[in-house]
N, C-alpha and C positions, 0 to 999 in steps of 0.2 A: 504494499500500499504506500502510495506517495502522500506525504503529509501536506495538507492545504497550505501551510505557511511556506513550504518549499516552492510549490507551484506559484504562490503569490509573489515570492521573491523573484523567481524567474520571469514572471509576467511583468513585474515592475522594471526589471533590468531590460527586458525586451522593449518596453515602452520608452525607457530612457535612451536606448540605442537608436530607436526609430526617430525620436526627436533630434538627437545629436547629428545623425547622418542624413536625414531627409526622407526616411520612410521607403516605401516600395519602389519609388522611381529611382532612388539611389541603389537600393539593394539589387534590383534587377539588372544592373550593369555588371554584376559579378558572376563569374563562372564557378562551377563546383570546386575546382582546385584553388581558386582564390579564397573561397569560404574556408577550406581546409587550412589555408595559410593563416587566415585570421584566427582560427581556433588554435593552431600551433603556436602562434604568437602569445596567446593567453596561457597556454600550457608552459611555454618557456618562461614567461613572467612568474608563473607560480613556482617553477623550479628555482628561479633566482631570488624568490622571496622579496618582491619589489614593493612591499608596503601593505598590500591587501592580504587578508586572510585567505587561506586555501579555500574556505567555504565561498567567499566572494568570487574568487577566480573561477570556481566550478560553476557558480551561478552565471557568470559572464559567458563561460563556454557553452552552457546549456542554452542561454538566450541566443548566442550566435548560431548554434545548431538549429534552433527553431527558425531563425531568420533565413537560413539556407534552405530549410524545408519549405518555408513559405514561398521563397523565390522559385523553387522547383515546381511547386503547385501552380503558381501563376504562369510559368513557362508552359506547363502541360495544358493549362486551360487555353493558351493561345496556340497550341499545336507546335511549339518550338521544342526541339530536343534539348535536353539539359545534361550534357555529358562532358567529361574531360575538361580541357582548358578553353573551350570555345566560349567567347562572350555571347551573351544573349542579344 
């Protein structure tokens, strides 16, 4: 079972990211491998102990994964393949 507070934290972080970066219009400019790079950057920062708690980094990673999946779903709705390093 996923605790509601965990999902709320991920949802809040996703909302914050969307406001910061410009929402779907910006997100849809990124290919799958770019999303993996964004996630890897957060993993690296967690390993470097750059000031955020491990919990906060994992919330950021989860929110980025959701953003990537949202991007994938929008691409599928438009009939655009979402694979590899191709930009949408």
